[in-house]
PAGU-877910 format. One line per 10 residues: number of its first residue (from 1); for each residue x, y, z of N, C-alpha, C, CB. Coordinates in Angstrom, 1 decimal, padded with zeros to 4 digits. Atoms other than C-alpha are relative to their C-alpha. Glycine has a CB too. Example, Ala and Ser with C-alpha at 12.3 -4.5 7.8 and 13.67 -1.06 7.14 Angstrom:
! residues 2
1) 000.9:-001.2:000.0:012.3:-004.5:007.8:000.9:001.2:000.0:-001.0:000.0:001.2 | -000.9:-001.1:000.0:013.7:-001.1:007.1:-000.8:001.1:000.8:000.4:000.5:-001.4
This chain:
! residues 77
1) -000.6:-000.1:001.2:113.2:106.6:124.9:001.3:001.1:000.0:-001.2:000.4:-001.0 | -000.9:-001.3:000.5:116.4:108.5:124.0:000.0:000.9:-000.8:000.8:-000.2:-000.3 | 000.3:-000.8:001.1:115.4:110.0:121.0:-001.3:-000.1:-000.4:000.7:-000.2:-001.0 | 001.3:000.0:000.6:112.0:111.0:119.8:000.1:000.0:-001.5:-000.7:001.1:000.5 | 000.1:000.0:001.5:110.8:110.5:116.1:000.3:001.6:-000.4:-001.4:-000.6:-000.4 | 000.0:-001.2:000.4:110.4:114.2:116.0:001.6:000.8:000.4:-001.2:000.6:000.7 | -001.4:-000.5:-000.2:114.0:114.9:117.3:001.1:-000.6:-000.9:000.3:-000.3:001.3 | -000.7:000.7:001.3:115.3:112.4:114.7:-000.1:000.9:-001.0:-000.6:-001.3:-000.6 | 000.5:-000.9:001.2:113.5:114.4:112.0:000.8:001.4:-000.1:-001.7:000.2:000.2 | -000.6:-001.4:-000.2:115.0:117.6:113.5:001.4:000.1:-000.4:-000.1:000.5:001.4
11) -001.3:000.1:000.0:118.5:116.3:113.5:000.4:-000.1:-001.5:000.4:-001.2:000.8 | -000.3:000.3:001.6:118.3:115.0:109.8:-000.1:001.3:-000.6:-001.1:-001.1:-000.7 | 000.1:-001.3:000.8:116.8:118.3:108.4:001.2:001.1:000.5:-001.5:000.7:000.2 | -001.1:-001.1:-000.4:119.3:120.3:110.5:001.5:-000.2:-000.8:000.2:-000.1:001.8 | -000.9:000.3:000.8:121.8:118.5:108.4:000.0:000.1:-001.5:000.2:-000.9:000.4 | 000.5:-000.1:001.5:120.2:118.9:105.1:-000.1:-001.0:-000.5:000.7:000.7:-000.9 | 000.1:001.4:000.7:119.6:115.3:104.7:-001.4:-000.4:-000.4:000.6:-001.2:000.9 | 001.4:000.6:000.4:116.8:113.8:102.7:-000.2:-001.3:000.8:-000.2:-000.4:-001.6 | 000.0:001.3:-000.6:115.3:110.8:104.1:000.9:-001.3:-000.5:-001.3:-000.3:-000.1 | -000.9:001.0:000.6:116.9:108.9:101.6:001.7:000.1:000.3:-000.3:000.2:-001.7
21) -001.6:-000.2:-000.3:120.4:110.2:102.3:000.2:-000.5:001.3:000.6:001.5:000.0 | -000.2:000.4:-001.3:119.8:109.6:106.0:-000.1:-001.6:000.2:-001.1:000.8:000.8 | 000.1:001.3:000.1:118.7:106.1:105.3:001.3:-000.7:-000.7:-001.1:-000.3:-000.7 | -001.1:000.6:000.8:121.7:105.3:103.0:001.2:000.2:001.0:000.2:000.9:-001.5 | -001.0:-000.2:-000.9:124.1:106.7:105.5:000.0:-001.2:001.1:-000.2:001.5:000.7 | 000.0:001.3:-001.0:123.2:103.8:107.9:-000.6:-001.5:-000.6:-001.2:000.6:001.2 | 000.5:001.1:000.7:122.2:101.3:105.1:-001.2:-000.8:000.2:000.9:-000.8:000.0 | 001.4:000.7:-000.3:118.6:100.8:105.5:-000.7:000.6:-001.2:-000.7:000.4:001.6 | 000.8:-000.5:001.1:115.8:101.2:103.0:-000.5:001.5:000.5:-001.1:-001.0:-000.3 | 000.8:-001.4:-000.7:114.0:104.7:103.1:-001.1:-000.1:000.7:-000.5:000.9:-000.9
31) 001.2:000.2:-000.7:110.7:103.4:104.2:000.4:-000.3:001.6:-000.8:-001.2:-000.7 | -000.5:000.2:-001.7:112.7:102.0:107.5:000.2:001.4:000.3:001.4:-000.9:000.4 | -000.4:-000.9:-000.6:114.1:105.4:108.0:-001.3:000.7:000.1:001.2:000.7:-000.5 | 001.2:-000.5:-000.1:110.4:106.9:107.4:-000.7:-000.5:001.3:-000.7:-000.4:-001.3 | 000.7:000.7:-000.9:109.1:104.5:109.9:000.6:000.6:001.7:000.3:-001.7:-000.4 | -000.7:-000.5:-001.1:111.6:105.7:112.4:-000.3:001.7:000.4:001.5:-000.3:-000.3 | 000.4:-001.4:-000.1:110.4:109.3:112.1:-001.6:000.3:000.2:000.5:000.8:-001.3 | 001.2:000.1:-000.1:106.9:108.4:112.4:-000.2:000.1:001.6:-000.6:-001.2:-000.7 | 000.4:000.0:-001.5:105.1:109.2:115.9:-000.6:-001.1:000.5:-000.8:001.1:000.3 | 000.2:001.7:-000.5:104.6:106.2:118.2:-001.4:-000.5:000.0:000.5:-000.2:001.8
41) 001.5:000.5:000.0:100.7:106.4:118.1:-000.4:-000.8:-001.3:-001.0:001.2:000.1 | 000.2:000.7:001.5:101.0:105.3:114.3:000.3:-001.5:000.0:001.0:000.6:-001.2 | -000.6:001.4:000.1:100.9:101.7:113.6:001.3:-000.4:-000.7:-001.0:-000.7:-000.6 | -001.0:000.2:000.8:103.8:101.8:111.2:001.2:000.6:000.8:-000.2:000.4:-001.5 | -001.3:-000.6:-000.6:106.2:103.4:113.7:000.8:-001.1:000.6:-000.2:001.1:001.0 | -001.1:000.8:-000.5:109.4:101.7:114.5:001.1:001.2:000.8:000.7:-000.9:-001.3 | -001.2:-000.5:-000.6:112.3:102.6:116.8:001.2:-000.2:-000.5:000.1:-000.4:001.0 | -001.4:000.3:000.6:115.5:103.1:115.4:000.9:-000.8:001.0:000.8:001.4:-000.4 | -001.1:000.9:-000.8:118.1:100.4:116.9:001.0:001.2:000.6:001.0:-001.1:-001.1 | -000.9:-000.8:-000.6:120.5:102.1:119.4:001.4:-000.2:-000.9:000.2:-000.3:001.5
51) -001.4:000.0:000.7:123.6:100.7:117.1:-000.2:000.8:-001.2:000.5:-001.4:-000.3 | 000.1:-000.7:001.2:122.2:102.3:114.0:-000.4:001.6:000.5:-001.1:-000.7:-001.0 | -000.2:-001.5:-000.5:121.6:105.7:116.0:001.2:000.6:000.4:-000.6:000.1:001.0 | -001.1:-000.3:-000.3:124.9:105.6:117.2:001.0:000.3:-001.2:000.3:-000.9:000.9 | -000.7:000.1:001.3:126.3:104.7:113.8:-000.3:001.4:-000.7:-000.6:-001.2:-001.0 | 000.7:-001.0:000.6:124.2:107.7:112.3:000.8:001.5:000.7:-001.7:-000.3:000.4 | -000.6:-000.9:-000.5:125.8:110.0:114.9:001.4:000.1:-000.4:-000.2:000.0:001.2 | -001.5:-000.3:000.3:129.2:109.2:114.3:000.0:000.2:-001.4:000.9:-001.3:000.4 | -000.2:-000.3:001.6:129.0:109.4:110.4:-000.4:001.5:-000.1:-001.0:-001.0:-001.1 | 000.4:-001.4:000.4:127.5:112.7:110.9:000.8:001.0:001.2:-001.9:000.3:-000.1
61) -000.9:-000.8:-000.8:129.9:113.9:113.4:-000.9:000.7:001.3:000.7:001.3:-001.0 | 001.0:-000.4:-001.0:126.9:114.4:116.3:000.6:-000.4:001.4:-001.6:-000.7:-000.2 | -000.2:000.3:-001.3:127.9:114.4:119.9:-000.9:-000.7:000.7:000.1:000.9:000.5 | 001.2:000.8:-000.6:126.3:111.8:121.9:000.7:-000.6:001.2:-000.6:-001.3:-001.1 | -000.3:000.6:-001.3:126.7:109.9:125.2:-000.7:-001.2:000.2:-000.3:000.9:001.1 | 000.7:001.2:000.0:125.7:106.3:125.9:-000.3:-000.1:001.6:000.9:-001.3:-000.6 | 000.4:000.2:-001.4:123.8:105.8:129.3:-000.9:-001.0:000.0:-000.7:001.2:000.6 | 001.0:001.2:-000.2:122.4:102.4:130.3:-000.1:-000.7:-001.0:-001.4:000.3:000.3 | 000.3:000.7:001.3:123.1:101.0:126.8:-000.9:000.9:-000.9:-000.7:-001.4:000.3 | 000.8:-001.1:000.8:121.0:104.0:125.4:000.7:001.0:-000.5:-001.1:000.6:000.7
71) -000.6:-001.1:000.5:122.4:106.6:123.0:-000.9:001.2:000.1:000.4:-000.2:-001.4 | 000.6:-001.4:-000.3:121.6:110.3:123.9:000.9:001.0:-000.9:000.0:000.5:001.8 | -000.7:-000.9:000.7:122.3:113.2:121.7:000.6:001.2:001.0:-001.0:000.6:-001.1 | -000.2:-001.0:-000.9:124.1:115.9:123.6:-000.1:001.3:-000.6:001.5:-000.2:000.6 | 000.2:-001.3:000.4:123.6:119.0:121.3:-001.6:000.3:-000.1:000.6:000.2:-001.4 | 001.5:-000.4:000.4:119.7:118.6:120.5:-000.7:-000.2:001.5:-000.6:-001.1:-001.3 | 000.8:000.1:-001.1:117.4:119.1:123.3:-001.7:000.2:-000.5:000.5:001.1:001.2
């Protein structure tokens, strides 16, 4: 998986975005965004779709690269 839930949360917080603001930026419900930030062990965890991750990166000017149709963040490790 190119981005973990904790990495997604770290990026969102570094942009000073609430979960609602992050969700709004990719036009999903807040609960959907929350499910993307949950750890995989949780039954309510979902993985952010590659297209929406790419859209989030574009809208927030985050450098990324695509390898084998997977979106990777360039700046956050």
